[in-house]
N, C-alpha and C positions, 0 to 999 in steps of 0.2 A: 359928407363928413370929411372929405379931403384925404381919406386914407387909402393906401394902396390896397387893391382888392386881392392880392395874392394870399393863398391859404397859408396860414402859419402852423396849422396842425392838419395832417392829411393821413387818413386811414385808407389803405389801398388793398382791398380784399383781405383784410387782416382778421385773424382768428387768434383767440387767447384761451389758454387752458389752465385749469387748476392742476396742482400736483395729482397724479394718478390718471391724467388724460381726460378729466371731465371738462367739457367745453363750457367756457364762461361767456364768450362772445364769438359769434361765428360769421365770417365772411363780411366784415363791416367795410364799407366804402363810404367815407364821409370827409368833407373838407370844411374846416372852420377858418374864417377869414379874420385878419387883423382888425380888432375893434368891435367884433361881434359880441352880443350878449345872447348866449344860447342856454336854454333850459333843457335839462336832460330828465326824462320821465320814463316811467314804466313800472311794472309790478315789483314787489320784493323779489330779489333773486334773478332779476332780469338782465344784470350785467352793468348796472349804473356805476357801481363802485369800481368794477374792473375797468371800465372806460377811464375813470379817473386815475387809477393806479398805472394804466398803460401810458397815459399822457405824462404822468410824473416820472416815467422810466423805471417803475417797480416791477413791470411785467413786459417781457418781450413777446412779439407775436410768435405763435407756433406756425403760422403760415401767413403769407402776405407781408406787407410793409406798413411801418408807421413812420412818417416824416414829421419832425418838429422843427419849426423855424425852417432854415434852408438846409437842414441837416438830416441825412438818412442814417445817422449813426445808429448802430445797434448797440453801441456802448451805452449801457444804462446810466452811467454816471457821467455823461458828457457835460461840459460846463454850461450848456444851454439850459440844463435843468434848473440852475440857480435862477433863471428868469421866470420860473413858474412858482407863484405863491399858492399855498395850499391851506384850506381850512378843513381839518378832518371832522368827522362826526364828533359832536360834543360829548365829552366824557363828564364825569362828576369831578369837580374840583374839591380837594380836601380843604375844608374851611380853616384848618390850622396850619396848612403848608405855608411856610414863611417866605413866599416869594411875592415881590411887589409887581405892580402893573408895569413899571418901566423895565424891570428885569425881565419880565415875560417878553416884552416887545424886543428888547435887546437880543433875545434868542434868535429872532429872525435875521439878525445880522451875522450870526455865525456861519450859516450856509454861504453867505456872500463873502465872508472873510477867510474861509478856511478856518478850521476849529482853533488853531493855536496862536493866531495872532491876538494880541490884546486889543479889546475895542478902544477906539480913539474917541476924541471929542466929536469928530465928524460922525462916527457911528451913533453916538448919543443924540446928536442933532437930527440925524435921520429918523431915529426911533421916536423922538419927540414930535417930529413932523408927522409921522404916521399916526401918533396919538391924536394930534390936532385934527387929522383927516376924519377921525372917528368920533370926535368930540369928547375924548377922555383924558386930555392933557392935565386937567386939574386933579386927576386921581393918580398921578404918576407914582406917588409914594404909598398908595393904599395897598393893603394885602389883597391879592387876587381872590382869595377865598371869601373875602368879606363883601364882594360885589354881588349884585343880582345876576341872574342868568343872562339877561340881555346885555348888561354891562361887560360881563366876562366875554361874551361873544364879540363884542366890539373890540375888546383887547386883543382877542385872538385874530381877528381881521387885521388889526394894526400890526401884529407880529408878522403876518404874511406880507403886508405892505412894506415893512421894513426891509424886506429883501429887494425892494425896488423892482418888482416883477413886471413882465409884459402881459403875462397870463395869470388869472386868478381862478382857482378851482375851489368851489365851495361844496362840500358833501353834506346834504341835509342840514343847512345852517339854522333852520327854524324849529327843528325837533325839540320838544320839551320846553318850548317858550310859550307864554300866554299869547293870545291872539293879537293884542296891541303890539307887543314886543315883536312878534313875527313880522308884522307889517313894517315896523320901524327898522328892523334888520334888513328886510328886502329893499326898503327905500334907501337905506344907506348904500347897499350894494349898487343899486341903480345910479345913485349920485356919484360913487367912486368910478363906475364904469364911464360915465360921461366926462367927469372932471379929469381923470387920470388917463383917459383913452385906453383903458385896459380891455383886453379880451377876456370875457367872463364865461366860465362853464359853471352853471349852478345846477346840482343835482337835487331833486326834491320829489316828494310824493304829493306835494300840495300844489296841484295844477292851477287852482283858482287864484292862488296867491301871486303867481308869476305870469299868468296868461296874457295880461295887458302890458307887461313890462319887457318881455324878452323879444329879441328880433326873430328868433327861431327856436322851435322845439324840436328835440330829437327824442323819439319814442323807441325805446328798446324793449325787446323780449328775446333775449339771447341774440336774435338777429336785429338789424336795424329795420324797424317796422314802418317808420315814416320820419321824414325830416322836412321842415319848411316852416312858413309863417304859422303862428298859433291857429289862426282860423282854418288853415288847410289841414292841420294835423288833428285838431279836436273835433272830428266829425264822428257822429255816433257809430257809423258802421265800422270805422277804423278802431275806435275805442272798445267796441264790443268784442272785436276779434282778440284784443289784447287782454282786457279785464273780465270779459265774460259776465257772469251773473253778479259779479261784485260791483258792477257799475250802475249808478243811479244818475240819470240826467234830468235836471230840473230846468225851468226856463233860464235861471240865472247861473246855476253852478253844476259842476260835475262832482258827484260824490263817489268816491271809491271806498267801498265798505271795508276792505281789509285793513285800511289805515287806522280805523277806529278801535279795533280790538287786537291789533297785532303789531305793536312797535317792537321790531327786532333790533338788536344792536350787534 
């Protein structure tokens, strides 16, 4: 790949707590290298979103260290954070909210601009370029609420790309989409990873959707249970320890029962 192999995200015996001292992630040691495509999996409540929030600088470690890029800053609002694009879990978009596709993507420029500078023609060009990367430039003047769920998700990915990030974090990007659209969104992410040389962290409960696409899987259950190539992590004995009786393994797929009756937001 011709990329340097130094870690750009490094957790060093890091623990994270919710208010009130409840441990969200315990004693995590994990390095993510520039240009890697990493899938983050684990049961609900296992710390997947906390891992995201930590990398985004929204939670500081209660113990240990987290280094991002070459910076050990515990300053949560370090300028490096602007180099991390984020796709949060998809909420419901109000069909009548009068914001266009281009306006939505322009919001991704504000983090890069500082809030008070007026967007320039260059910012608009960057936003249009981001829309082109996700195949939505022809919809630039469409109201966001009029788009399908899959199209909206593409626009939100473009908003993250408009920051011109080095790292892209996606939290459950396929939830609530039909199966064909889920595959399309993951294929888009894979394409962007290759084309833009992004480091991608993709949080999902849908292991089958990403197992053939990611370089590495990180399996969490408050602790780091396993990290490595998908074939090494997706071993029945490892998965049974994490998912217990909720796991059904067929010849082709892993089925985690909780995901079918329990979509929490």
